[in-house]
C-alpha positions, 0 to 999 in steps of 0.5 A: 452105440452103448447106452452111455453114448446115446447123448454125449453130455455136450450134445444132449438135447434140451432137457436131457443130459446126465444127472446124479442118482436120486430119482424114483428108480433109485429109491426102488432099487430096480434090478435088471437080470437077463437070461438066455434061452437055457435060463442062464444069467447073461446080464446082472446089474449092480442093483441085482447084487443089492437085491439078491446078494450075489455079485456079477462074478457069482451070478453070470453063467449060472442057471437062474432057477438053481441060484435064485429059486428054492426047491419048492418053487422050482417047477413054477419058475420053469413053467413061467420061464417057458411061458415067457420064452415060448409064447412071447408073453410078458409076466408080472407078479410077485415071486419068492426069491432065495437070497444069498444069505439063505433067506427068501425075499418077495420080489416084484417082477416084470418079465419079458422076452427080447430078440437080438438081430440073429433071432435069439431069444432072451428073458429080461427081468426087471425086479424090485423088493416088494416091501419097498415097492408097496411102501412107495405105492402107499406113499404115492397114493397117500400123497396124491389123495392128500393133494387132491382132497386137501382143503389147503391149496397146494402147488409145485413150481419149477426153479423158474417159478412156473407152475408144475402142479396145482390141486383143486383147492388152489384152483378154487382159491385162485379162481383159476383152473389148473390149465391156467396155472400149468406152465405159467409163472406167478406174474402171469397167474397171480395178478390179484396179488403183489407178485413182486413180493411173492416172487421175491419170497419164492426166490429167497427160499430157493436160494436158502433152502429155509422155509418161509412159513405162514406169510400173511397175504391179502388180495381180491380175486376175480370171483369176489373183487369187492371183498378182501381175501386173506391167506396164510402162505408157506414156501418150501424148497423141493430137493431130490435125495441127493440134494438137487433143487427140483423147485418149490412147493407152496401151501395156501390156507384161506384165512379170510374168515379169521382175518375178518374176525380179527379185523372186526375185533380190532375195529371193536377195540378201536371203537371202545378206545374212541368211546373211552377217549370221548368219556375222558376228553369230552365235557371237561368244562362247562362250556358249550363251545369247548364241549362241541370242539372236544366232540369234533376232535375226538371224532377225527381221524378215527371215525371221519375225515371231517366233523361238524357240530351244529346246535339248534339256535333255540336251545342255546337261547333257552327255548328248548323245543320238544321237537322240530316241526316236520316240513319246517326249516331249522335254525342252527348255530355252528359250534365246532369243525374239526378235520383230520388234515388241511382240506378245502372241504372244511370251507363247505361247513358253516363257520363257527358261530354262524347261524344258518337256516336250513330247509326241510329237504336238507339232510341235517334238518331231516336228522333233527326233525326225525331224531334219527341218523341219516346215512348216505354210504355213497354220496352222489352229485345229487346228494351234495346240495342237501349236505353242503351249506350252499352251492359253493360248499357243494362244489367244494365237497365234490372237488374234495372227493366226499364219498360218504356222509353221516349225520346223527342227532344230539339228543339229551334227556329226550330232546334234540339239541342239534346234530353231529355231521361226519364226512369221509373224503380220503378214508375209502371205506363208506360209513355203515350201520356200525359207524352210525351206532358208534356215532350215536353213542358218542353224540349221546354222551356229548349231548348230555355234556352240551346240555349240562354246559348249556344249563350251567351257563343259563343258571350261572347267568341267572344267579349272577343277574340275581346276585347283582340285582340284590347287591345293586346298592354300592356302599358309600364311603362312610364317615371316619372310615375308608372302605374298599370291597370286591365280590367275585363269583365262583366258576361253577354255576351251582356255587354262585350266589350266597356271599354278600357284604355291606357298609351301612351308615348309622346315627352318630357317624357310626358305620355298620360293617357286614359280611355273610355267606349263605350255606348253599349255592345257586339261585336259592342261596342268592335269594336267601342272601338278598333277604338277609341283606335287606333285613340286616339294613333294616335292623341296622337303622334301629341302632341295635347292638351287633349281638341283638342284630344277629339274634333277630337275623337268626330268627328270620333265617330259620324260616328261609330256604336255605336256612343257614348262613354265617355272618359277621356284624361290626359297628365302628364308632369313630368318636369312641375309636371302638368297634363292637363285633359279633360273629355267627359262625363266621371266620374272624376278621383281621386287624392290621395296626400300623407298625405291628403284625396283622392280628387274627382277632380271637372272637367268640365264634357263635353258631350260624344263623338259622340254628335258632335260640342261640345267644350271640356275644359281642366284643369291643376292639379298639380301632384308631386312625390308620388301623385296618379291618379286613372282613372276608368270606371263606371263598378267599382262603378255603381250597380243596387242597390246602389246610385252612391254617396255612391259608390264613397264614398266607393271608396274614403274610400278605397283609404284613406287606407295606401299606398300599391303597385299599383298592390295590390291597383288594386286588392283591389279596384276590390275585394271590389267594384266588385261582381260576378254578375256585369253586366258591364265590368270595366277598371281601370288605376292607375298612381303614379308620381315618381322622374324623375332622368333619365328625 
C-alpha cells in the first residue's frame, strides 16, 4: 500500500485526512534521501532538490559521497556511512554538503539504517538546512519562554472555542489550573464572566480574521469573590502559512489596579461635582426650610437613595444650646425629605414640619450628642428601631431593603444645629468613610446656610417688630387733607428698619407731613428711626418752620448711631393754601395738579441729617383743592439695575394716569415699582388737599 493510500480521504478516521501544506515540516523544508548498501541514491524527495539543487534525474543512481561531499570531507562521509550501515546505529549531526551551485551548505542530518523484507540494508537521511532549523528553534524557544514567563495571560483555543493551551499567568488570573482549562470551552471554564459576550467576540474574530483589541471586561473570580476585577482582553485568529484557520489566541492583561484607580478618580470627580452643585444650589435663599430642601435634593441620588434633614427645635426657637446633654432625649423638627425614586421608605421619615423627641439610644440623637457621624455600613434587623421614627417606620425600612445608613451632624460656628440622615436601599454599595467625609462637607456648608437663614429670620422678625412698635401710631386724617400711606419692608433682614413717615396735626388746622430714611439698616437703623420720629413729633408741637425743625434734627442725629438720615419736612396750611417744604438730602416730592402733568418739585436738596452745622432752606409751594403731594423714600424708585432718572420718569407716568382713590393709588405705585426681591424698605405718603369747610 502506497503512502498516499494509507487512509483514503472518504475513509479517514476522525482527525486524519489530507490537508494542505503549511505545517512545521514544510517550514523546515525537510528532505528525504535513501542510499543503497553501495552508497548510491535510490530515493530523492522534492525537498531534497530544493535543499541540494539537483533534481531527481540528476541524483538518482549517483554515489551520494561524490555528488554531495567535497574532497576534504570525503573520508569522514564514508566513515559515517559505514558506521550507520555496519552497526545499525543512527547518526545525527551537522555535515557540510556541496550544493549544485558549487557552494557548501551546513545541513542538519538524522541518518538511520533501514531493512527491507529481503534483509537488504538502506540508509535513510532526513535533512534540513541548519540555518532554517536554528531559526525555528530560536523562535520556538522564545515563544515557549515568553508564553511561560509572561505576566500577560495567554491562551490558545480551537475553532470550537475549547482551550488548547493556557500559560501560568492565565491560570493565576482565572484561578484555575491548566488541566481545568484544557479541552473545555469558555462556557464551562469562565463562569465568572458573561460568557455569551466572550464567545460572541471569539466567533466574530474567527469569522472575520480581524483582531479585537483591548476589550474591557469585569468580573469576580473565585479567589476574591467580593472584589471586582478588570481585564483588557484581545483576540486574534490563528492561521497556518496557507491561511487555514487553526483556532484563536487570546491575551489577558489584569488592569484591576488601573480600573480601581480610574473608578476612584471618577468617584472623586463626582464628589467634587456634588460639592460644586451644593455650593451653587444650597443656600440660594435666606429661608430655613428651602435651604434644608436644597440640601436633601443635592444629596439624592448621587450619595443616597433617601435623605432627611432634621434640625433641633431649640435652634429654630433661638435657644441655641452649645451641645445636647449626653443621655438625654433630643427634640427635632423635620425640615426636608428627598428621595431618588418613589418609595415607601420615605414614610419612615418624620413628616416635614413635625416635631419629634428621640431617646438617647437613637442614632440621630447620638449623632448630635457626640457631634460626630454615625455610620452603619450594613444595617441589621436590630438597627432598624434605632433608625426609624417608630416601629411602623422600622417595618417600612426593612421591607424597602434598607441596607446602609449614615447620619452626620449639621455644625455651624461650632454649634450643632441638627442632623442629615442618609439611606441606601437600591444602591448596592454600602456607605464608607469616604461617603462620610463627603456628607460631613456637604452638611457643614449647608449648616452655615441654615444658620444664616435662621439668623436672618430671627433678625428680620426682631427688626420688623421694633419697626412696628416704633410706628404703632397710625396718623389720623388731618384737617383740609386726605392722606394714604404704606410701609413695605425689604426682603433682606439686614435692610429692614430705617424708613418712616408721619402726618402730624398742628395748630391753626395745619398739618406736618414727614418722610425719612435712616442711612443703614437692621435693628440699629430701626432704633435711630424711632428716636428721630419721636423727636420730629415733639418739634412739630413747637410750631417751628420746616427749616428750623431740620436744624434741630440735624443736631440730634449727630449723636446717634447710625448718625445719618435723609428727611423731608413739609407744613400745609389749608387757609393760606400753601405748603412750606424743607429737604435734608431727600428725594424731591411730586406735585400732581388736576389737568396738569405731574411735577417733580425742584427744591434745595440740603445735606443729610447728622452732618452738623448745615443751614437748611425752605420753599413755599402753592397747593389748592385737588392737588396731591406724593412723598416717598428711595426704596420706591431705586433699583440695582435701572438708572434713577428712568425710575423717576416711570413714577411720573404712573401719577399721570386718571385720578383714583388714594388707597388704590398707593397700591398701584407699589405694585408697579416694587418687586419681591427688592433689597430696601419703602415708606410712601400721599396727601390730597380738599375743601376746608370745617376749618
